[in-house]
matplotlib code that plots the C-alpha trace (Angstrom):
import matplotlib.pyplot as plt

x = [206.7, 204.9, 205.5, 202.4, 202.9, 203.0, 199.9, 197.9, 198.9, 197.8, 194.5, 193.8, 195.0, 193.0, 190.0, 189.6, 188.7, 190.2, 193.2, 196.4, 198.9, 202.6, 203.0, 205.0, 204.1, 200.4, 200.6, 202.3, 199.6, 196.9, 198.4, 198.9, 195.3, 194.3, 196.5, 194.6, 191.2, 190.6, 187.4, 187.5, 184.5, 184.7, 181.1, 181.5, 183.8, 182.4, 181.6, 184.4, 187.0, 185.8, 186.2, 189.8, 190.4, 188.8, 191.1, 194.2, 193.2, 192.2, 195.3, 197.4, 195.9, 197.6, 195.0, 195.0, 193.9, 190.4, 189.9, 187.8, 186.0, 188.1, 187.2, 186.4, 183.3, 181.9, 181.7, 178.2, 176.0, 176.9, 180.7, 180.0, 178.0, 180.7, 183.8, 182.7, 182.8, 186.3, 187.4, 185.9, 187.5, 190.9, 190.5, 189.6, 192.5, 195.0, 193.5, 194.0, 197.6, 198.3, 196.8, 198.9, 202.1, 201.2, 200.5, 203.8, 205.8, 204.3, 205.2]
y = [49.5, 48.1, 44.4, 42.2, 41.9, 45.7, 46.1, 43.5, 45.1, 48.6, 47.2, 45.5, 48.5, 51.0, 48.8, 50.0, 48.2, 51.0, 50.2, 51.4, 53.2, 52.5, 56.1, 55.7, 59.1, 58.5, 55.2, 56.8, 59.4, 56.8, 54.6, 57.7, 58.6, 55.0, 55.2, 58.3, 56.6, 55.6, 53.6, 49.9, 47.6, 45.9, 44.9, 43.2, 40.7, 37.5, 37.5, 35.0, 37.2, 40.2, 38.3, 37.5, 41.2, 42.1, 39.5, 40.9, 44.5, 43.9, 41.8, 44.7, 47.1, 47.8, 47.5, 50.2, 49.3, 50.4, 49.2, 51.2, 49.6, 49.8, 52.4, 49.6, 48.9, 52.3, 51.7, 50.3, 48.0, 44.9, 45.4, 46.2, 43.0, 40.9, 42.6, 43.0, 39.3, 39.0, 42.1, 40.8, 37.4, 39.1, 41.2, 38.1, 36.1, 39.0, 39.5, 35.8, 35.9, 38.9, 37.1, 34.0, 36.2, 38.0, 34.7, 33.1, 36.2, 36.3, 32.6]
z = [-99.2, -96.1, -95.3, -94.9, -91.1, -90.7, -92.9, -90.9, -87.6, -88.8, -90.1, -86.7, -84.6, -86.6, -87.0, -90.6, -93.8, -95.9, -98.0, -96.5, -98.7, -98.6, -97.2, -94.0, -92.7, -93.3, -91.5, -88.5, -88.3, -88.6, -85.9, -83.7, -84.0, -83.1, -79.9, -78.9, -79.1, -75.5, -76.1, -75.6, -76.2, -72.7, -72.8, -76.1, -74.5, -73.0, -69.2, -68.6, -70.3, -68.4, -65.1, -66.0, -66.7, -63.3, -61.6, -63.1, -62.4, -58.8, -58.1, -59.3, -56.7, -53.4, -50.7, -48.1, -44.5, -45.2, -48.8, -51.2, -54.1, -57.3, -59.9, -62.4, -60.4, -61.3, -65.0, -65.0, -63.0, -65.0, -64.4, -60.8, -60.3, -62.1, -60.5, -56.8, -55.9, -57.4, -55.4, -52.2, -52.7, -53.3, -50.1, -48.1, -49.4, -48.8, -45.3, -44.6, -45.8, -43.5, -40.5, -41.2, -41.4, -38.2, -36.4, -37.6, -36.6, -33.1, -32.5]

ax = plt.figure().add_subplot(projection="3d")
ax.plot(x, y, z, "-o")
ax.set_aspect("equal")
plt.show()
């Protein structure tokens, strides 16, 4: 028998309103199928929350000497318009940190 916590998790993960059986194998298959679904409703989130996602994503990137715009900016025009300023701010702050390190090393 599934505990209430497991049942709630499965209902949220699978985004279904159907009744879950207590069949463990059936639940494993259902959760596995939900893991394979790569769609995420990014545009359903608030712009503020999307900005936080962009910040975390961009901060995790290693920036090569000639930075390229991150792939997230190619999703759609709205995401591009929202994410590019965050990317540019990140590049500028990293460049400033590198310049400070080079200056202090040279002294």
